[in-house]
N, C-alpha and C positions, 0 to 999 in steps of 0.2 A: 685155155683161151678159145678153143674150137667149140666149146659148149656154152659160152656165155655171150652176152651182148654189151655189158658194161662192166668195167673193172674198177674196184676201189683200191687205190694205190697208196700204201703206207708212206708217210712223208719223212720218216727218220726218228720221230719222237717215241713211237712204241715199237717200231720195226722199220726195216729198210735203210738204205744208204745210197749214195749217188750212183754206184755201179748197178745196184739192184733196180733202182728206179728207172735208169736208162734202159736196162735190159727188158724190164717189164713193159715199158712203153713201146719199145721196138717190137716186142712180141704182139702187143695189142694191135699195133698198126698193121702188122702182117696178117692178122686174123680179122681185121676191120671191127675191132672191139672199141667202143667208146671208153674214154678214160676219165676218171674222177679222182679228186684228192681225198685222202682218208686221214684227216688230222686228228690228233689225240692229245691227251695230257702228256707232259714230258715224263714218261715212265717206262723206260726200256726194260727194267727188271720185272715189272709187273705186267708187261705187254699192254699197258694202257687200260687195264681192267680194274684198277684200284681208284677209288674216288679221291679227288684232290680239291682243295679249296683255293680258288684263284680270284684275284680281283678282276673286275670287268676289263680293266686295261690289259692285264696279263692274258686273259682269255682271248681278247681281240687280237693282240699282237702275236701270240703263239699260233693262233689260227691263220692269221695273215701270212706269217712266215712260212708255214707249212704248205698252204695252198700255192704260194708263190713259187716254191721249189718245184712242185709238180707241174704247174703252169709253164715254168721256164723250160723244163725238159720236154713237155708236150710241144711247145712252140718250136724247139730245136728239131723235133722229129717231124714237123710239118702238120701237127694236129692241134685242134682246139680242145681245151678242157671242157668236158660236158657238165660235170656236177661236183658237188662237195657233199661228202657224207662223214660226219663226225664218227669217231671210233669208240667202241667200248664204253668205259665209264663216262666219258665226255658226252656221248650220244644219249646214254640212259639218264644222266643228270639233266641234260638240256631238254629232254622230253617233258620235264616237270618244272624246270627252273627258268622263269622268264628273263631274269637278269643275265644268266649265262647264255640263253638263246639270243638275246639282243646283241651280246658281244660277238657271237659267232656270225650272226646275220650281218652285222655291221662290217665285219672283216670280208665277208663274201661280196657285199655291195661295193666296197672300196676297190675291189679288183675287177669285177664285171657284173653288170645287171643281167647278163645272159646265162650265168651259171644256174643250174638247177640244184636245189637243196633236197637231199634225201632225208626223210623224217618219218616218225611213226604217225599214223592217222590221228587227227584231232589232238596232237601233242602241242605243247607250248612252242616248240621249235617250228612246227608246221604252221601254226597260226601266225607267229611273228614274221616268218619268211613271207607268207602270203600277204600279210598286211603291208609289207614294204614292197609289194609288187614283184617279188622274185617268184619264179616258177618252183613248185614243190612237187616232188614225187613221193607219194605215200608208199611206205615200204612194209613188206611182210617177210618174216623170217621163217623159211621153210624147215630149217633144221634146229629150231629152238622152241621149247614149250612156253606157253603163255599163261599168265595169271588172269583171273577174272576181270581185273582192272585194265587189261591191255598191256601191262608191263611184261617183261621176260622173266621167266623163272630163274633164280640165281643158279649160276653154274655149279655152286657148291651142293646143290640138291640132285639126288639121283633122278634121272629121267629128264633133266633140263636140256640135254643135247640129244637130238634125234638123228640117227644115222641109218635107220631102216628105209631103204629106197622106196619101197611101196607106200609106206606111211608118209614120207616126205612128198611124194607125188600126189597122193590122195588129198593131203592137206592143202597143197598148192592149187590144185584144180578146184576144190571146194571154195577156197578163198576167192579165186578169180571169178568163178561162176556165180557164187552165192553171197560172197562177202562175209563169210562166217568161219570161225575156227573153234574147235573143241579145246577148252582150256585144260590146264593141269588137273583140275578137280572134276572134270567131266561136264562142266557147264558149256553152253554154246555162247560164244562171244561174237557180236556183230561189229566188224571193223569197217565194213563198206568197201568202196572201191579202193584197190591198190594198183600201183603203177610199176612197181619193181619188186622182185623176189630175191632175197639174199640167201646165199649158201656160204658159210664161213670157210675160208681156205684151210683152217686147222681142224675142221670137223673130220673125224675118221671117215674115209671113203669119199672125201669131198669131190674129187674128180668124177667118180662114178655117179654120185648123187646129181651133179650138175648135168652130166650126160643124159641120165634117165629123166631128169626134170625137163630138160629141153625137148627131148623126143616126146615125152608124155604130154606136155602142154600143147605141142603142135598137133599131136594125134587127137587131142580133145577139142581142137578147133580154135586154139588161142594163137594169135599172131605174136611171135616172139621177136622183138627188135629193140634197139636202144631207146630209152625213154625220151631222148632228145628229138626223136622222130615224131612224137605225138603229144608232147606236153608243151 
């Protein structure tokens, strides 16, 4: 928590439980870290990283349910929920699926127009959230390899997860300064402006990566603060 500015908190569908949620939010408050809901498909066994086919009604209600849980715990701790970031397969599918994105955005809107939606740049999720006047934070993954189309390389492929701290920092600084990233096959992909940088909690050396990333970005002249401060 001392190395990050925003935390995505699992809502119980892919990870987490009431005790973990409460403890995480308490820790975030102590370190002045903004909190966000991290809803997913109902898939504890697969950690939310397996694709599922839901109706729009199911997607909306599952998302509404999960955000409400984190929002409730945040309120009890005296905090406002900053953002919503879909997790895993839900995030990746929503990046391309307008129907799914509409369901997620509708759930967010029903709870608060003040919530920020985390989404890939130029994705279906980002476009639909912006169209409905929600604030959108374009996200970059420092610890994941990219395909030329802007999607993430499948975790089943070797090299999809990046845990070399120097490479993670170099990628992040280049993205913030130049808006580009070198893809899995060596091409240069232009994503443009990004507002938030993700490091997965289950990436090997995640804490060290976050620490080096935070220090390195500040050293490179990047102001590191919660997205709610500037979006």
